[in-house]
C-alpha positions as CSV (number, residue, x, y, z in Angstrom):
1,M,121.0,201.6,-129.1
2,A,123.2,203.2,-126.5
3,K,121.7,201.0,-123.8
4,Q,122.5,197.9,-125.8
5,K,126.0,199.1,-126.4
6,K,126.5,199.6,-122.6
7,F,125.1,196.1,-121.9
8,S,127.5,194.7,-124.4
9,E,130.4,196.5,-122.7
10,I,129.4,195.3,-119.3
11,S,128.8,191.8,-120.7
12,K,132.4,191.7,-122.0
13,K,133.7,192.8,-118.6
14,I,131.7,190.1,-116.8
15,G,133.1,187.6,-119.3
16,Y,136.6,188.7,-118.5
17,L,135.8,188.5,-114.8
18,K,134.7,184.9,-115.3
19,K,138.0,184.1,-117.1
20,L,139.9,185.6,-114.1
21,L,137.9,183.6,-111.6
22,I,138.6,180.4,-113.5
23,E,142.2,180.9,-114.4
24,Q,143.7,183.1,-111.6
25,D,144.7,182.4,-108.1
26,D,145.4,186.0,-107.2
27,F,142.1,186.7,-105.5
28,R,143.0,190.3,-104.8
29,L,143.4,190.9,-108.6
30,I,140.1,189.3,-109.3
31,S,138.3,191.2,-106.5
32,N,139.9,194.5,-107.6
33,Y,138.8,194.0,-111.2
34,F,135.2,193.3,-110.1
35,F,135.1,196.4,-107.9
36,E,137.0,198.8,-110.2
37,K,135.6,197.7,-113.6
38,L,132.0,196.9,-112.6
39,V,130.9,198.0,-109.1
40,L,132.0,201.5,-109.7
41,M,130.0,201.7,-113.0
42,S,126.6,203.2,-112.3
43,Q,125.1,201.4,-115.3
44,F,126.2,198.0,-113.9
45,M,124.8,198.7,-110.5
46,K,121.4,199.6,-112.1
47,M,121.3,196.2,-114.0
48,G,119.6,193.1,-112.8
49,T,116.8,192.1,-110.4
50,R,116.4,190.3,-107.1
51,P,116.4,186.6,-107.9
52,D,113.4,184.5,-107.1
53,D,115.3,181.4,-106.0
54,L,118.4,181.5,-103.8
55,T,117.9,177.9,-102.6
56,I,121.5,176.8,-103.5
57,L,123.4,180.1,-103.6
58,E,122.4,181.7,-100.3
59,P,123.3,178.8,-98.0
60,S,126.6,178.3,-100.0
61,I,127.6,181.9,-99.4
62,K,126.6,181.8,-95.8
63,K,128.6,178.7,-95.2
64,A,131.6,180.1,-97.0
65,V,131.6,183.3,-94.9
66,V,131.5,181.2,-91.6
67,D,134.2,178.9,-92.9
68,L,136.4,181.8,-93.9
69,R,136.0,183.4,-90.4
70,R,136.8,180.0,-88.8
71,R,140.0,179.6,-90.9
72,I,141.4,183.0,-90.1
73,Q,140.5,182.8,-86.4
74,T,143.5,182.9,-84.1
75,K,144.1,179.4,-82.7
76,G,142.7,179.1,-79.2
77,E,140.5,182.2,-79.4
78,P,136.7,181.7,-79.1
79,M,134.9,181.8,-82.4
80,K,133.6,185.3,-83.2
81,E,130.2,185.7,-84.7
82,A,130.3,185.4,-88.5
83,Q,126.7,184.5,-89.3
84,V,125.4,186.4,-92.3
85,M,122.8,188.8,-91.0
86,L,121.9,190.5,-94.3
87,M,122.6,189.5,-97.8
88,K,121.5,191.6,-100.8
89,V,121.7,189.8,-104.1
90,T,121.2,191.0,-107.7
91,Q,121.0,188.7,-110.7
92,I,121.7,189.5,-114.3
93,E,119.7,186.6,-115.6
94,R,120.8,186.9,-119.3
95,L,124.4,186.3,-118.1
96,G,123.7,183.8,-115.3
97,F,125.6,186.3,-113.0
98,Y,124.9,187.2,-109.4
99,H,126.5,189.8,-107.2
100,G,125.8,191.5,-103.9
101,A,126.7,192.6,-100.5
102,I,127.1,190.6,-97.2
103,H,126.8,191.9,-93.7
104,T,127.8,190.1,-90.5
105,P,128.1,191.3,-86.9
106,M,131.9,191.3,-87.4
107,G,132.1,192.9,-90.8
108,S,131.0,193.2,-94.4
109,G,131.9,192.1,-97.9
110,I,130.9,191.7,-101.5
111,F,130.6,188.7,-103.7
112,F,129.9,187.6,-107.2
113,Y,128.9,184.2,-108.7
114,F,128.6,182.5,-112.1
115,E,125.7,180.1,-112.4
116,D,127.2,178.1,-115.3
117,E,130.6,177.6,-113.5
118,Q,128.9,177.1,-110.1
119,K,131.7,179.3,-108.7
120,G,132.1,182.7,-107.1
121,L,134.4,184.9,-105.0
122,I,133.8,186.5,-101.7
123,T,135.8,189.5,-100.3
124,M,135.3,190.2,-96.6
125,T,136.7,192.7,-94.1
126,F,136.2,191.9,-90.5
127,S,136.1,194.7,-87.9
128,D,138.6,193.1,-85.6
129,N,141.5,192.9,-88.1
130,K,140.8,195.3,-91.0
131,K,142.4,193.1,-93.7
132,S,140.6,192.1,-96.8
133,W,140.1,188.3,-96.9
134,Y,139.2,186.4,-100.1
135,T,137.7,183.0,-100.6
136,R,136.5,181.3,-103.8
137,F,133.5,179.1,-103.3
138,T,131.4,176.6,-105.2
139,T,127.8,175.5,-105.1
140,T,128.6,172.1,-106.3
141,I,126.6,169.6,-104.3
142,L,128.9,166.9,-102.7
143,D,128.0,163.4,-101.7
144,D,127.5,162.9,-98.0
145,D,130.8,161.2,-97.5
146,A,132.8,163.7,-99.7
147,T,135.4,165.9,-98.2
148,P,135.4,169.5,-99.4
149,I,138.7,171.0,-100.6
150,Y,139.2,174.6,-99.6
151,N,141.0,177.5,-101.3
152,Y,142.4,178.8,-98.0
153,P,141.8,182.5,-97.5
154,K,144.3,185.0,-98.6
155,D,144.8,188.1,-96.5
156,I,146.0,191.3,-98.0
157,N,147.0,194.3,-95.9
């Protein structure tokens, strides 16, 4: 019974996180809520399994990280390596919720993603500038001639 109560508590927090992701533009607030209210909970970190299929999610995250790095790059500077080298993903299947860690040669970050909304948030810190950078991403598949609209990254000192 205590285990079910803990799942219910975590489920409510994940539901609120989804509400923040959809309604808020303050990515720092969203990322802090995820980290402080969920990542720091040992019960949350023990939940979930490695997903069987990352066909859509993994390339979307990898592309979002590279795009984020490109957009914060100082004009005229050569592009620094931002390819995702390692990505660990956990899925809480009952909630359609994914979260994990990302590592690149230039830095690391965390992310979360809601399957039903096809949206997530990535928080990255790159070794050459020490700021936290946030970007919201989607896995919505666009037509070949469609132009993506970006939520430009927000930097927080």
